N, C-alpha and C positions, 0 to 999 in steps of 0.2 A: 496892277496890270495896266498897261497903256491900252487905249482904245485902238482898234484896227482902223486904218484909213479906209475911207469909202471906196469900194471897188467899182471901177468903171471900165468900159471897153467899147470898142468900135464894132457895131453889128453891120457887117457888109458881106454880101455873097457875090462871088464871081462865078458865073456859069460859063463853061467853055466846052469846046468840042471834045477835049480829051481829059479834062480834069475839073473838079469842083473845089474851090478854096473857100473854107468857112472860117473866118476869124473867130476866135473863142474869147469870151469875156475874161478879163484879167483874173487870174487866180492868185491867192496870196496865202502865206502861212506865217504866223507870228507867235511869239511866246517869250519865256524867260529861261535862260540857262542859269542854273543855280547849283550851289554846293549841296550835295546830298546829306551832309551832316548838319550844316547850319541853316540851310535853305536861303542863304544870302546869294544875291545875283553875282555872276562871274563876269566882270567887264572884259572887253577886248577879245572875247572868244570868237573863233571863226566858225560860222555855220554855213554849210553847203547843202544844196538840195539837188539830188540826182533823180533822173528817171532812167532806170536801167543803169547804163554806164555814162549817160549823157548828163553833164553838169548843166542845170537849168538856171541857177542863181546862187549867189553867195553874199554874205554880209558879216560884219563884225557886231558883237553886242555892244550896247552903250554902257555907261557907268553903272547902270542898274541891272545889267545882264539882259536887257530887252533886245530882241532881234525882229526883223521883218523881212521876209522874202517875197518878191513879186516877180516870179518867172514869166517872161514873155507876155508883157501887158496885152499884146494881141498876138496870140500864137496861132499859126496856121495848121489846120487839119486838112488832110487830102483824101479825096475819094478817087483814087486812080485805078487803072486796070490792074488785076491781080498779077503779081510778079513773083513767081516761086523759083525762078532760075537764079544763077549766080551773076546774071547780067544786070547792068544799071541802065535804066531808060531815062533819057533826057527830054524834057518838055520845055517849051518857052513859057513865059509868064502868062500867056493866054491859053496854055494847055495843049498847044500843038506839038505833036511828036517831032523830035529833031534828030536824036541819035540813039543808037543802041550800043552801049559799051560792053564788050565781052572780055574774055581773059587775055586777048591780044592787046588790050589797051595799055599804054605805057604809064597811066596813072597821073599824067601831068598835063598834056595838051589835048585839045579837041579841035582839030584843024577846021578852018573856015567857019568857026562859030563866032559870031560877032560878040563884042563885049556887052555885058548885061547880066541880069539875074535870071537863073534858070531853075527849073524844078528837077531834082534828081530823085528818081524812085529806085531805091535799093530793095533787096529782099526783106529788109527789116523795117524800113521806114521811108517816108518821103519828106524832103525839106528843100528850102530855097538856098542857093549858094551863088555868089557872083563869079563870073568868068571875065578875065581881063585879057583882051587880045588872044583869045583861044587858049589861055592858060588858067587852070583851076587853082584857086588860092589855097594855101595851107592855112589851118591844119586839116581841113576837110579832105584834102587830097589823100593823105595817108590812110584815113579811115575808109574812104571809098576804094582805094587800091587794095587794101587788105580784103575787103569783102568780095571784090571781083576776082582776085587771084586765088583766094581760098574757097570761095563759094560758101562762106559761113552763113548761118541763119537762113538757109534757103527755104525753110518752112514758114518763115515769119513774113507777114505782109504789112504789119504795122507795129509800132512800139506803144500803142495805146494801152496794151495790157501789161506793160512792164511796170513793176511797182516803183513807187517813190521811196527814196532813202534820204534821211536827214543825217548828215555827218557833222559832228560837233567836236571841236578840239580847242584846247586852251593855248596851244602852241603853234598851230598851223602846219605841223609836220605830220604826215600820215604815219600811223603806227607808233608814233612817239608818245610818251606818257606826259611829260611836263609835270605840272602840279596835279593834274587830274587824268584819269583814263579817258581816251577818246571814246565817243559813243557813235554807233551806227544803227539808226533806228528806222525800221520800216514804217512808212506812212501810207495809209489807205487812200487818202484824198487831200486836196488842198482846200482853200477857203475855210481854214480852221485855225484854232489856237492849240499849240503843242508846246508845253513846258518840258524842259529837259533837265534831269538831275545827273550831274557828273560825280562819279565816285573819286574822292581824293586819293592820290597815290600815297601809300603809307609804307615806310621802311620797317619791316618786321624786326623786332628785337630778339625774339627767341627762336627764329626760324630763318633760314637763309634763302627762302624762296620769295616769289613775287606775291604781293598782297591779293591781287585779283585771282591768281591761281589758288591761293589759300582759300578764298571764298568759294571758288568752284569745288574744291575738294571737300569742303565742310558743309555745303548747302546744295548739293546736286545742281540742277539747272536753273532754279529760280527761287526767289524768296517765297516761303509759305509761312506767313506770320498772322497775327491776330487782326490785322487791318492797318490802314495808314495811320502813322503816328502824327499827332497825339490823339486822334479821334477815338481810338479803341483802347486807350491806356489810361491809367494803370491796369494791369491784370490783377484781379482779386483772388488772392491765394488763402485758402482756409487751412491754417497750420494746426488748428485745434480740432482735428477730426475725432470722431467719437471713439475710434478704436485705439487712440494713442495710449491711454492708460493701460488698456488690456495688453498691449504688446511691450510697453516700455517700463511699466511699474514705477519704481523709485527714480528712474532716469527721465521721466516724462518732461519735467520742467527744464532740465539741463538740455535735453535734445531739442525741445521747442525753442529754447534760446539760441541754439546753434542754427536752427532753420531761419529764425528771424534775422540773425546776423548775416547769413548767406544772402538773403533777399536784400538786406540793406547794402551789403558789399557790392552786389551787382548794380544796384541803383547808383551808388557813390562812384564806382569805377567807370561806369558808362556815362555818368553825368546826365542820366535820364530817369524819369519816373516810370520805370517799367513795371514794378511790383507794388502792390499794397496788401497788407495783411491785417490792418486795423478795421474793426467794425465789419468784419466779413462773416456772413452766416449762410445758412442753407439757401436763402433766397437770392443772394447776390454773388455767391462764389462762382468762380470760373475754373479754378484749379483746386483739387483736393489732395492733401498729403496723406498717403496711405503707408502702412507699415507691414512688411512681410517677414516671415521667419526664415524663408528660403527662396531660392530663385534669383533672377537677375534684376538688380535695381534698374529702373527705366522710367521714361515718361511716355504715356500713351495719350493720344488726343483724338478728338472728332473734329471734322471740318465741314464747312457748308459753302455753298455758292451763292454769292450776293446777286442782286439784280443786274449789276454791271458785268456779270459773267466771271468774276474773279473768285477763286477759292481762298478761304482764310480759315484759321483755326477758330473753333467756337468754344470748346471746353476741353479739359484734360485732367489726368491724374498722374501724380508721380508716386512711385513705389520705392521705399527705402528699406534696406535690410536692417531689421531691428538689432541683429547680433553685431553689426558693425558700427552702429550709432554710439556716439560718445568717443572722444579722442580724435586723433588726426585722421584716421581712415574714415570715420563717420563724417567729419567736416568736409573732407575732400569729396566724398560721395555725394553729400548734400549740395555743395556748391556746383558739382558737375551736373546732377540731375536737374537742378533749378536752371542751370545754364541752357538746358534743352528747351525749356518752356517757351521762350520768345520765338522759337523757330529755328534754333541751331540743331539741325536734324542729324548731321553726321558727326564723326569724331575728328579731332585735330590731328594732323600728321606729326606733330612734334611732342616729345615727352615732357617738355617744360610747361605745357598748357594744362590747365585744370580740365579741359575738354578732351584729354587724351583717352584712348580706348579703355584703359583699365587702371585700377589703383596699384601703383608700384612705388617702391621706395626711390628717392625720398618723397615725403609729402609735399605737394604743391598747392598753391592757392590761385585765385584769379589774377592773371597777369595783365599788364597794360595792353598786350596784343589781344588777349581774350576780350577785354572791355571794348577795344576798338572794333573788333569784328561784331560784337553784340550791338554796339552803337550804329554801325553801318547798316546791318540788316534790319534793325528796328526802324531807322529813319528813312530807308528807301521805301518807295511805294510798294504795296503788296503786289506780288507776282512780277517783280523785276527780274528779267532774264539776264544771266551773266554774259551770254554770247552777244548781247547788245554792245558790250564794251570791248575795245581792242586793246592789245598790249604788245610790248616789244617781243 
């Protein structure tokens, strides 16, 4: 991570008859834009910072994916009379009232107003804009005209409470995907470091829909996983539970072999160390394999809330139908239930996925798409919300 530049600003106060202008110390936001799968920086990505709908600053990431935004090194805050009407009040730079622009204003000229900078107080905010020979410069003109003509935001007196939004794109085109999905991330405050992970766009092989839509369909609104990868991994799975022999009898070793193979297959296909089943005992196990004679095969888990306020899975149990174990049905059931363990909570919408809702002919195993979904949710930060990302 590069060090943030030292933040400086001009501290000046102008007291006037009608307004108080308080320059604010420079705010900044920096971080790294990275690939959510590889954690490698994404160069030349476009990062924009908005407050409400107002663009404050924009920048491109460098070759390491680093960006720095410094919106309005000296931004003016105004303490002006309350303005709750659809009119716009105009003050000179010394705070003296000059004009009251109502709905009859043509949105272009202000007669007899000398050239210079003026304070425009709208129902939503106050800001400085230049006037040249009585004509208001674009593009401020259009925005002011809309507010006067429509009376929008008449209950707002300031934009100070409008949230910041960090918009990140690898292609610079709003709502376009490019190599990654665009991200639109709410920011509480500036003067901070905020890394951003972009989800790579992936062409689904076994389903004709969009990958992000697929994630939303299979994982509700956000990731609920064991924690940020790789800090909380691998997940320790106890395959040799005490009731295995009781339920499986002579099939015990064969079935345990299928379970180990399923754990290895998820690791291999996802190219991650998600599961571990060696040297697991009662003291360090996080997931226990159980065997049931009837009922629905399933994964049940408990979750906890960490000090940072995020929820994550803490422990769990999978339940496999003993009468189905052994053979193709048993292998698909085992791969399916193990697939739920990392946080794949829902079922896949396509019948070619091992995470489809039920076992139907023909037998399927873990696909490339299944592995890519598992890799994506495991490597994303815990509690990543899908609506952060935009799509076509």
